[in-house]
C-alpha positions as a printed Julia matrix, in Angstrom:
721×3 Matrix{Float64}:
  -1.28  -108.54  113.43
  -1.63  -112.16  115.13
  -0.82  -111.71  118.77
   2.05  -113.47  120.32
   1.81  -115.58  123.28
   3.75  -115.12  126.73
   4.24  -118.4   128.94
   5.52  -117.44  132.54
   4.35  -120.58  134.61
   7.47  -121.26  136.67
   5.19  -122.1   140.06
   5.12  -125.94  139.08
   8.88  -126.08  137.98
  10.08  -123.88  141.17
   7.81  -126.16  143.27
   9.36  -129.24  142.06
  12.81  -127.9   142.53
  12.0   -126.81  145.97
  10.46  -130.22  147.26
  13.82  -131.88  145.48
  15.71  -129.67  147.97
  13.48  -130.5   151.03
  13.45  -134.2   150.62
  16.96  -134.7   149.32
  19.78  -132.23  150.82
  21.54  -133.43  153.56
  21.15  -131.51  157.24
  24.09  -129.74  156.78
  26.21  -128.71  153.47
  29.44  -126.81  153.48
  30.66  -124.45  150.21
  30.66  -126.52  147.44
  32.63  -125.41  144.03
  31.18  -128.1   141.87
  27.46  -128.66  141.12
  25.38  -130.68  143.43
  22.85  -132.98  141.01
  19.87  -134.57  142.64
  18.44  -137.53  140.51
  14.39  -137.57  141.26
  11.37  -138.84  139.21
  10.93  -135.54  137.26
  14.44  -135.48  136.28
  17.95  -134.6   137.3
  18.11  -130.89  139.43
  21.64  -129.38  139.7
  22.48  -126.84  142.52
  25.55  -124.32  142.15
  25.9   -121.87  144.85
  28.84  -120.52  146.64
  27.48  -121.75  149.76
  24.47  -124.19  150.83
  23.54  -124.54  154.29
  20.71  -126.27  156.33
  19.31  -124.24  159.33
  17.89  -126.55  161.87
  15.2   -125.87  164.74
  11.63  -124.77  163.89
  12.05  -123.02  161.01
  13.77  -125.92  159.31
  15.27  -123.31  156.69
  17.57  -124.16  153.67
  19.8   -121.05  152.5
  22.1   -121.41  149.2
  23.99  -118.09  148.94
  26.36  -116.52  146.25
  25.94  -117.1   142.46
  22.86  -119.47  143.31
  22.06  -121.2   139.81
  19.18  -124.0   140.1
  18.52  -125.64  136.58
  16.02  -128.7   135.64
  15.58  -129.3   131.96
  14.98  -126.42  130.01
  14.17  -124.02  133.3
  16.76  -122.52  135.16
  16.43  -120.26  138.45
  19.53  -117.37  139.34
  19.79  -115.57  142.33
  22.13  -113.79  144.88
  20.62  -115.47  147.87
  17.21  -118.16  148.11
  15.74  -119.13  151.34
  13.32  -121.95  151.57
  11.09  -122.75  154.69
  10.5   -126.34  154.49
   7.36  -126.08  156.99
   5.73  -123.31  155.32
   6.59  -123.41  151.58
   7.49  -120.05  151.62
  10.82  -119.32  149.26
  12.12  -115.79  148.94
  14.76  -115.43  145.87
  16.78  -112.28  146.41
  19.56  -110.1   144.63
  18.88  -109.96  140.35
  16.67  -112.67  140.45
  16.51  -114.46  136.93
  14.13  -116.97  136.12
  14.41  -119.04  132.26
  11.65  -120.99  131.5
  11.91  -122.07  128.05
  12.02  -118.64  126.08
  10.2   -116.55  128.7
  12.2   -114.76  130.99
  11.34  -112.95  134.6
  13.43  -110.45  136.65
  13.14  -108.87  139.94
  14.88  -107.52  143.19
  12.7   -110.34  144.86
  10.32  -112.84  144.64
   8.1   -114.46  147.46
   6.89  -117.81  146.41
   4.26  -119.77  148.56
   5.14  -123.56  147.14
   1.96  -124.71  148.33
  -0.1   -122.63  147.31
   1.59  -121.44  144.12
   0.72  -117.54  144.34
   3.64  -115.5   145.42
   4.56  -111.67  144.73
   7.19  -110.2   142.57
   8.5   -106.87  143.49
   9.92  -104.43  140.9
   9.57  -107.52  138.43
   9.8   -107.48  134.69
   8.55  -110.21  132.51
  10.15  -110.55  128.7
   9.14  -112.53  126.5
  10.53  -113.17  122.6
  10.77  -111.58  120.45
   9.99  -108.15  122.13
   7.1   -107.92  124.72
   8.21  -106.43  127.88
   6.13  -106.14  131.07
   6.76  -104.59  134.42
   5.43  -103.35  137.55
   6.12  -102.01  141.42
   4.59  -105.1   142.63
   3.29  -107.99  140.24
   1.19  -110.59  142.76
   0.41  -114.1   140.99
  -2.57  -115.33  141.36
  -2.36  -118.13  138.96
  -0.49  -119.92  135.96
   0.65  -117.15  134.53
  -1.65  -114.8   135.88
  -0.58  -111.56  137.54
  -2.3   -108.46  138.94
   0.13  -105.93  138.17
   0.07  -102.46  140.31
   2.03   -99.34  138.57
   2.47  -101.22  135.75
   4.34  -100.79  132.3
   4.01  -102.34  129.09
   6.18  -102.06  125.99
   7.78  -103.5   123.08
  11.05  -101.21  123.41
  14.27  -101.65  124.39
  16.47   -99.95  127.2
  15.44   -98.93  131.0
  13.82   -95.66  129.15
  11.67   -97.02  126.49
  10.64   -94.76  123.4
   7.12   -95.43  123.77
   5.08   -96.87  126.7
   1.99   -97.64  127.9
   1.32   -97.1   131.77
  -1.37   -98.75  133.84
  -2.52   -98.14  137.45
  -3.93  -101.52  137.82
  -3.96  -104.08  135.31
  -4.5   -107.7   134.89
  -1.86  -109.71  132.54
  -2.59  -113.55  131.46
   1.11  -113.72  130.03
  -0.64  -116.91  127.64
  -2.83  -114.47  126.35
  -3.18  -110.4   126.78
  -2.8   -107.67  129.2
  -5.7   -105.66  130.08
  -6.33  -102.64  132.83
  -7.45   -99.46  133.95
  -5.97   -95.66  134.26
  -3.72   -95.96  131.29
  -1.48   -93.32  129.56
   0.44   -93.3   126.53
   3.97   -91.99  127.09
   6.35   -91.19  123.88
   9.76   -91.13  126.12
   9.35   -89.05  129.2
   6.38   -87.01  127.63
   2.72   -88.18  128.59
   1.73   -87.73  125.15
  -2.19   -89.32  126.01
  -2.28   -88.47  129.36
  -5.31   -90.88  130.53
  -7.37   -93.43  128.79
 -10.19   -95.29  130.79
  -8.93   -98.7   129.58
  -6.2   -100.69  127.59
  -5.57  -104.09  126.42
  -2.96  -105.64  124.41
  -2.68  -109.28  123.13
   0.58  -110.48  124.2
   0.72  -114.18  122.49
   2.85  -115.62  120.53
   0.66  -117.21  118.54
  -2.15  -115.89  116.51
  -5.71  -114.62  118.46
  -8.89  -113.23  117.61
  -9.5   -109.45  118.6
  -9.9   -106.26  117.54
  -7.16  -104.56  115.48
  -6.18  -100.68  115.82
  -8.83   -98.67  114.2
  -8.05   -96.14  111.38
  -9.39   -92.79  110.8
  -9.62   -90.01  108.32
 -11.2    -87.32  106.12
 -12.01   -87.45  102.6
 -12.76   -84.5   100.27
 -15.44   -87.05   98.37
 -16.36   -89.25  101.11
 -16.2    -87.13  104.42
 -15.03   -88.33  107.83
 -14.42   -92.04  107.42
 -13.37   -94.8   110.38
 -12.18   -98.28  109.78
 -12.28  -100.84  112.47
 -10.95  -104.09  112.12
 -11.31  -107.42  113.6
  -9.35  -110.56  113.22
 -10.67  -114.04  113.37
  -8.18  -116.69  113.98
 -10.43  -119.65  113.01
  -8.01  -122.39  113.06
  -4.53  -123.24  112.71
  -5.42  -123.22  108.79
  -7.94  -120.59  108.29
  -8.12  -117.27  109.71
 -10.33  -114.08  108.3
  -9.97  -109.99  108.67
 -13.47  -108.5   109.01
 -13.57  -104.41  108.87
 -16.44  -102.17  109.52
 -16.24   -99.07  107.37
 -18.29   -95.79  107.72
 -18.11   -92.81  105.51
 -20.34   -89.6   106.4
 -20.29   -88.98  102.66
 -21.27   -92.38  101.09
 -22.54   -94.58  103.74
 -21.67   -97.69  105.91
 -19.79  -100.72  104.42
 -17.4   -104.02  105.15
 -14.32  -105.07  103.87
 -13.25  -108.67  104.83
 -10.85  -111.13  103.88
 -10.78  -115.03  104.21
  -7.46  -117.26  104.16
  -7.37  -120.87  104.03
  -4.84  -123.83  104.12
  -6.84  -126.97  102.85
  -3.45  -129.23  102.53
   0.27  -128.82  101.27
  -1.45  -128.78   97.8
  -4.68  -126.41   98.45
  -4.73  -123.22   99.54
  -6.59  -119.87   98.77
  -8.22  -116.64   99.73
 -11.43  -114.8    99.29
 -11.8   -110.82   99.8
 -14.62  -108.47   99.32
 -15.93  -105.22   99.67
 -19.42  -103.82  100.16
 -20.88  -100.79  100.38
 -24.58   -98.99  100.66
 -24.13   -95.43   99.34
 -27.38   -94.18  101.27
 -25.94   -90.95  102.23
 -24.27   -89.92   98.79
 -25.93   -87.23   97.02
 -27.6    -88.99   94.08
 -26.16   -85.81   91.69
 -22.49   -87.12   92.72
 -23.68   -90.89   92.04
 -22.74   -92.35   88.72
 -25.26   -94.29   86.99
 -24.92   -97.8    88.48
 -26.86  -101.01   87.84
 -27.42  -101.59   91.44
 -27.97   -97.92   92.6
 -27.06   -97.43   96.28
 -25.26  -101.08   97.08
 -21.56  -101.43   95.53
 -19.02  -103.97   95.79
 -16.07  -105.95   94.7
 -15.41  -109.42   95.18
 -12.27  -111.9    94.52
 -11.71  -115.36   94.7
  -8.21  -117.32   94.08
  -7.57  -120.97   95.2
  -5.02  -123.44   94.01
  -4.85  -127.23   94.06
  -2.13  -129.13   93.0
  -4.39  -132.47   92.56
  -1.25  -134.49   91.59
   2.08  -133.7    90.35
   0.63  -133.13   86.84
  -2.68  -132.03   87.27
  -3.76  -128.7    88.55
  -6.87  -126.77   89.41
  -6.82  -123.02   89.51
  -9.86  -120.43   90.14
  -8.53  -116.73   90.0
 -12.04  -114.56   90.23
 -12.74  -110.83   90.05
 -16.31  -109.16   90.06
 -17.62  -105.94   90.42
 -20.98  -104.31   91.31
 -20.37  -101.81   88.26
 -17.47  -100.07   86.17
 -16.79   -97.46   88.7
 -16.33   -99.04   92.14
 -12.57   -99.92   91.25
 -11.91   -96.34   90.26
 -13.27   -94.73   93.09
 -12.25   -97.24   96.05
  -9.33   -98.55   94.66
  -6.1    -97.55   96.52
  -3.42   -98.14   94.04
  -3.08   -97.17   90.52
  -3.38  -100.06   88.97
  -6.55  -100.87   90.44
  -7.99   -97.73   89.73
  -6.97   -98.04   85.77
  -8.07  -101.81   85.6
  -9.8   -102.36   82.25
 -11.59  -105.72   82.99
 -12.29  -107.54   86.16
 -11.46  -111.14   85.11
 -12.89  -114.73   85.98
 -10.48  -117.65   84.95
 -11.09  -121.05   85.95
  -8.45  -123.62   84.85
  -8.17  -127.39   84.97
  -4.76  -128.78   83.8
  -3.01  -131.83   83.03
   0.4   -132.48   81.4
   2.63  -134.91   79.7
   5.97  -135.21   78.98
   5.18  -133.77   75.21
   0.93  -133.03   75.79
  -0.77  -130.69   77.74
  -4.76  -130.3    78.14
  -5.95  -127.33   79.44
  -9.93  -126.53   79.98
 -10.47  -122.92   80.9
 -13.76  -120.73   81.71
 -13.12  -117.08   80.89
 -15.8   -114.81   81.97
 -15.11  -111.31   82.54
 -16.56  -107.78   82.47
 -15.04  -104.69   80.53
 -14.86  -101.99   83.03
 -13.87   -99.44   79.83
 -17.09   -98.9    78.27
 -20.89   -99.29   79.1
 -21.46  -101.16   75.95
 -21.87  -104.63   76.01
 -18.56  -105.73   73.96
 -17.59  -108.82   76.11
 -16.59  -111.9    74.48
 -16.98  -115.04   76.94
 -15.34  -118.3    76.43
 -17.54  -120.89   78.18
 -15.54  -123.19   78.33
 -12.18  -123.03   76.31
 -10.39  -126.67   75.58
  -6.73  -126.88   74.33
  -4.88  -129.67   73.18
  -1.14  -129.56   72.4
   1.58  -131.37   71.8
   5.04  -130.24   71.34
   7.39  -130.87   68.82
   8.36  -134.55   69.0
   9.13  -137.58   66.98
   6.95  -139.4    64.49
   6.63  -143.19   66.31
   8.28  -145.35   63.81
   9.82  -142.65   61.37
  13.23  -141.86   62.23
  14.39  -138.25   61.63
  10.44  -136.76   61.1
   8.96  -134.76   63.82
   5.48  -133.6    64.4
   3.39  -131.07   66.58
  -0.33  -130.55   67.3
  -2.48  -127.38   68.18
  -6.07  -128.23   68.81
  -9.08  -126.37   70.43
 -12.83  -126.04   71.48
 -14.37  -122.7    72.4
 -17.74  -121.87   72.96
 -18.63  -118.08   72.53
 -20.99  -116.33   74.17
 -21.81  -112.57   74.14
 -24.73  -109.92   74.13
 -23.94  -108.26   70.45
 -22.82  -109.8    67.5
 -22.36  -113.84   66.73
 -21.58  -116.63   69.24
 -21.48  -119.93   69.23
 -19.1   -122.78   69.03
 -15.58  -123.38   67.22
 -13.43  -126.09   66.92
  -9.79  -125.84   65.47
  -7.37  -128.68   64.66
  -3.57  -127.66   63.44
  -1.33  -130.74   62.9
   2.06  -130.23   61.34
   4.99  -132.44   60.35
   8.4   -131.43   59.89
  11.88  -133.07   58.82
  15.14  -131.2    60.31
  17.93  -131.65   57.63
  21.65  -130.62   59.19
  23.92  -128.92   56.06
  27.72  -128.94   56.5
  27.33  -128.77   60.45
  26.7   -125.09   59.65
  22.87  -124.58   59.21
  19.55  -126.47   59.65
  16.81  -126.53   57.16
  13.46  -127.95   58.25
  10.79  -128.48   55.56
   7.46  -128.52   57.07
   3.78  -129.49   55.88
   0.66  -129.03   57.92
  -3.26  -128.56   57.77
  -5.76  -126.62   59.52
  -9.64  -127.86   59.64
 -11.51  -125.17   61.73
 -15.47  -125.52   62.81
 -17.9   -123.26   63.23
 -21.77  -123.31   63.39
 -22.41  -119.79   62.64
 -21.67  -118.02   59.1
 -21.54  -113.94   58.86
 -24.09  -112.58   56.51
 -23.35  -109.0    56.99
 -22.62  -106.05   59.51
 -24.82  -103.57   61.42
 -24.88  -100.79   63.95
 -25.6   -101.95   67.27
 -28.29  -100.23   69.14
 -26.41   -99.84   72.25
 -22.8    -97.38   71.53
 -23.45   -97.74   67.59
 -20.64   -99.94   67.27
 -20.49  -102.49   64.22
 -21.3   -105.29   64.52
 -21.27  -108.88   62.31
 -24.37  -110.36   61.98
 -24.54  -114.28   61.41
 -27.04  -117.15   60.69
 -26.51  -120.8    61.99
 -24.8   -122.49   59.26
 -22.31  -125.64   60.03
 -19.33  -124.99   57.82
 -15.31  -126.1    57.63
 -12.42  -123.74   56.83
  -9.8   -126.11   55.4
  -6.39  -124.84   54.97
  -3.21  -126.24   53.92
   0.14  -125.18   54.46
   3.59  -125.59   53.86
   7.29  -123.81   54.11
  10.88  -124.59   55.21
  12.85  -123.16   58.33
  16.08  -122.25   58.35
  18.36  -121.66   61.12
  21.98  -121.66   62.33
  23.92  -120.72   65.77
  27.33  -119.39   65.86
  29.09  -118.73   68.93
  32.18  -118.05   70.89
  33.81  -118.05   74.31
  35.99  -115.42   75.5
  38.06  -116.33   78.72
  37.8   -112.9    80.92
  40.12  -114.12   83.22
  38.53  -112.57   86.88
  37.89  -109.35   85.4
  35.19  -107.45   86.72
  34.32  -111.04   88.56
  33.8   -112.58   85.59
  35.46  -116.19   84.38
  33.97  -116.11   80.89
  31.39  -114.62   78.3
  29.58  -116.56   75.59
  28.39  -114.38   72.61
  25.84  -116.08   70.38
  24.43  -115.04   67.0
  21.24  -117.04   65.85
  19.91  -116.38   62.51
  16.5   -117.53   61.79
  14.22  -117.37   58.55
  10.75  -119.11   57.6
   8.75  -119.46   54.71
   5.39  -119.71   54.85
   2.5   -120.69   52.46
  -1.19  -121.21   53.34
  -4.02  -121.78   50.56
  -7.82  -122.96   51.55
 -11.19  -123.01   50.56
 -14.21  -121.76   52.41
 -12.36  -119.0    54.01
 -14.97  -116.35   53.96
 -17.72  -115.05   56.14
 -16.42  -116.42   59.21
 -17.27  -114.87   62.67
 -14.2   -113.3    64.08
 -13.82  -114.22   67.66
 -10.02  -114.58   67.67
  -7.52  -112.9    64.92
  -4.87  -115.56   65.6
  -7.22  -118.18   64.01
 -10.26  -116.64   62.58
  -8.58  -113.76   60.53
  -5.67  -116.46   58.71
  -6.44  -116.71   55.06
  -4.06  -116.83   51.86
  -0.4   -116.33   53.06
   2.42  -115.69   51.34
   5.27  -114.46   53.37
   9.49  -114.65   54.81
   9.95  -114.36   58.46
  13.61  -113.52   59.17
  15.43  -112.88   62.25
  18.59  -112.62   63.8
  19.19  -112.94   67.83
  22.92  -111.71   69.66
  22.83  -112.99   73.12
  25.59  -112.61   75.57
  25.5   -114.86   78.57
  28.2   -114.88   81.3
  29.91  -116.75   84.17
  31.18  -115.32   87.34
  34.23  -116.97   89.33
  33.38  -119.38   91.4
  34.48  -118.95   95.07
  35.6   -121.35   97.68
  32.56  -123.83   98.42
  30.62  -121.91   95.66
  28.65  -122.77   92.2
  29.47  -120.05   89.6
  26.82  -118.0    88.44
  25.06  -118.11   85.13
  22.55  -115.48   83.56
  21.97  -113.79   80.35
  23.51  -110.64   80.3
  22.44  -109.15   77.08
  20.04  -109.88   73.98
  19.11  -108.19   71.05
  16.54  -109.88   68.64
  15.3   -108.09   65.28
  12.87  -109.37   63.26
  10.39  -108.82   60.18
   7.93  -110.17   57.69
   7.99  -109.66   54.17
   4.88  -110.37   52.21
   5.14  -111.85   49.34
   1.41  -111.87   47.89
   1.61  -109.88   44.54
  -1.49  -107.15   45.34
   0.35  -106.4    48.93
   0.25  -102.45   48.93
   2.9   -102.57   52.07
   4.76  -105.77   51.73
   7.34  -104.88   54.33
   5.89  -105.19   57.64
   7.27  -103.4    60.66
  10.68  -103.9    61.88
  10.76  -105.04   65.3
  13.42  -104.87   68.0
  13.63  -106.59   71.39
  16.18  -106.11   73.71
  17.48  -107.17   77.06
  20.4   -105.7    79.09
  21.78  -107.25   82.37
  25.39  -106.38   83.19
  25.15  -107.05   86.83
  22.5   -107.1    90.03
  22.57  -103.61   90.06
  21.32  -102.36   86.76
  18.49  -103.81   84.42
  17.12  -102.88   80.72
  14.13  -104.04   78.95
  12.69  -102.77   75.72
  10.68  -103.45   72.98
   9.7   -101.35   69.64
   8.23  -101.52   66.14
   9.36   -99.42   62.95
   7.4    -98.6    60.03
  10.0    -98.26   56.71
   7.02   -96.81   55.04
   7.85   -92.99   56.51
   5.08   -93.64   59.58
   8.32   -94.2    61.61
   8.04   -95.76   65.35
   4.56   -97.47   65.9
   5.02   -98.93   69.08
   7.68   -99.0    71.84
   8.37   -99.81   75.36
  11.12   -99.57   77.46
  12.0   -100.23   81.23
  15.2    -99.5    83.29
  15.86  -100.35   86.76
  18.68   -99.73   89.12
  20.34   -99.7    92.56
  23.22   -98.86   94.34
  23.7    -98.91   98.11
  20.85   -97.35   99.79
  18.9    -96.07   96.51
  17.11   -98.11   93.97
  15.0    -96.86   91.23
  13.25   -97.29   88.01
  11.43   -95.72   85.16
   9.82   -96.9    81.84
   7.8    -95.29   79.26
   4.97   -97.4    77.12
   3.85   -95.98   73.34
   1.37   -97.24   70.82
   0.72   -94.67   67.95
  -2.27   -96.67   66.86
  -4.12   -96.51   69.84
  -2.57   -93.08   71.32
  -1.48   -94.58   74.46
   1.73   -93.26   75.56
   2.82   -93.33   79.64
   5.77   -92.34   81.81
   6.55   -94.14   84.63
   8.8    -93.76   87.81
   9.8    -94.76   91.12
  12.81   -94.02   93.35
  13.35   -95.13   96.91
  16.66   -94.48   99.19
  17.51   -94.62  102.77
  18.38   -91.33  103.53
  20.06   -92.03  107.26
  19.82   -95.17  109.23
  16.42   -94.08  110.58
  15.14   -92.53  107.76
  13.58   -93.57  104.31
  11.89   -91.7   101.35
  10.35   -92.92   97.79
   8.75   -91.25   95.27
   6.25   -92.85   92.45
   4.93   -91.13   89.44
   3.16   -91.78   86.19
   2.33   -89.32   83.49
  -0.09   -89.5    80.59
   2.27   -88.07   77.95
  -0.74   -88.33   75.27
  -2.86   -85.92   77.45
  -0.1    -83.85   79.29
  -1.02   -84.69   82.8
   0.28   -86.51   85.54
  -2.21   -89.33   86.34
  -0.88   -89.98   90.12
   1.94   -89.02   91.99
   3.11   -90.14   95.35
   5.45   -89.04   97.5
   6.49   -90.97  101.08
   8.9    -90.86  104.29
   9.24   -93.54  106.65
  10.37   -92.95  109.89
  11.53   -96.12  112.0
  13.39   -97.16  115.03
  13.68  -100.15  117.05
  10.23  -100.24  118.35
   8.07   -97.78  116.35
   7.97   -96.79  112.95
   5.8    -93.56  111.38
   4.73   -93.38  107.86
   4.0    -90.19  105.9
   2.46   -90.1   102.39
   1.01   -87.72   99.78
  -0.75   -88.82   96.94
  -2.01   -86.6    94.37
  -4.35   -87.84   91.24
  -5.96   -86.17   88.24
  -9.35   -85.0    88.67
  -9.84   -87.49   91.65
  -9.04   -87.49   95.36
  -5.88   -86.21   96.84
  -4.74   -87.75  100.16
  -2.37   -87.13  103.14
  -1.76   -90.49  104.75
  -0.23   -90.68  108.27
   0.19   -93.82  110.15
   2.0    -95.07  113.16
   3.52   -98.45  113.86
   4.38   -99.8   117.62
   5.9   -103.02  117.31
   3.98  -105.78  118.05
   0.61  -103.89  118.34
  -0.11  -103.42  114.87
  -0.95   -99.79  112.94
  -2.94   -96.75  114.14
  -3.33   -93.63  112.41
  -5.27   -91.32  109.56
  -5.73   -90.95  106.0
  -6.69   -86.91  105.2
  -8.47   -87.17  101.88
  -8.18   -91.03  101.64
 -10.2    -93.71  100.1
 -10.73   -96.98  101.53
  -7.73   -98.88  100.46
């Protein structure tokens, strides 16, 4: 964690206060009830005490007694008694001494301070700095600006006279603007010396970020052996930092993990991370067949640049050395089950009704060693949303166009240019519904012509064969859109905290006809464009929607949201040779009655006896200190069926529990289960977690977090993430 600064420089301030007293206070002052204000070059000094006396003679002593309070600017000194020797510069503050310097606070039974040399001693003192740092000692010798030598010191971030944990040191040096380090240290939990002796101790106590080593982690893995992680945080500048971690696995090798974060301006920022390991200690019989042998790694880069309010540049890059490295070294299930390592580079500009997006897509398929990737370098899209035709009242138009250069190892690659404009004429009918006839065309250019198919040498998959041939597929389309909208508002009168509920019914139907020429022998890059042929169909849907509005309280605005939605849709194929003209019935549902419960789902049902073809549902709920979620995803065609669930609960004030599960219902196995406990107090926390993976590493993780010091712990059977 970034270290935190502590400034406790009271020497110059106290010196100024004392010199103000020496030079400006009269020879004898009787007890005063009102504060005494002295105007000096550095500002006003206010002195308040039950009694202020000037004692003459060789000692020339100034004494303030009873509820002494001296303030100057942001500083304030409190004590029961303050004595100042005007000749030697020695000042002694006694009796519950408290000195405030901005956010810092120092307390002690007595402070001896030489106003001329800037040195002094704090007896039985403690230094406190926001938000939680505390350093105390039997004797604290001030040897410089904010620098102390401490005898029999205690360092902690816990509150109270008897902290839950602390580091005790025989001798230490504390730079309150930097760090504390000492010798002959011990770590105590309450009154128990959990670690009786450590030869050396150091901790950062700055408020600002500071370079330095973070607490290491260690553990053991059933596949990777004993391992250790030693992280180093590098505060490069106010806008840059990095964390570099040396990682060693006794059954794998030595690796390094790093993350670099930067902010170039308010409009430009990003982060880069990577992991590299040389598996020189790994048993060759256990090593997967990877192209780089012993060298394996992961790299990612994200960069966001808002060039202008309408122009943006983004990079989201992910690269792996092989198909298995994420599966073996990923910490979360979503990392271990990732199917693609994808790199996207976007440059976009938008107008009020138009957008231009350039994209480079390059990815690595992690599910198969076959070279099935279809790269797009680049893809340029120009789109115009539905908008009025200039000079023609009532007529609208929209445009979809793209240019793509496809690159791949197996199968046809090449260029494709697609242009798809359409015009619309909305016609309201008696204020009940709207008919919108439309006409359009599509011209798609290819520089390849498919001449056949073959079985690829790698993997045996069927691929197209093509030859260079410039050709244009030409299509004309037309149809009619029909839509309506019926709504009614119900006054709820505050029932359930609702002021009103709106019910909307939105039926919609679209008849589409497409005819064309030169529609055969097309390379199949993208089915949404390349598979379009002769079309005659009607798509119909009905949407039921419920919108809600809460009762607005005093000086509050009402909250509006979509409480429920149900969409049913289907397509009917009008072509005479269609075997099964009625397509799957599709449904999409949303339910969000309040902030505690939510449901989202979709499904597709085959009407020719095949039943449910695809479905997905997710449910979330929370009540007081318990939150839970469950979901399932099913696809009959691919054979994919998973069930996921998670629950988290605050069992007591200091104990939280959580569990996450993922079940592959198609195979009847649990992919991953996680169970965890979090025990937390004011200044420390313990996390326990057990992870069970199917045919993979099981882990037991244990970590301790000391407030202000970061995390220490072990992972039994753990990977690196």
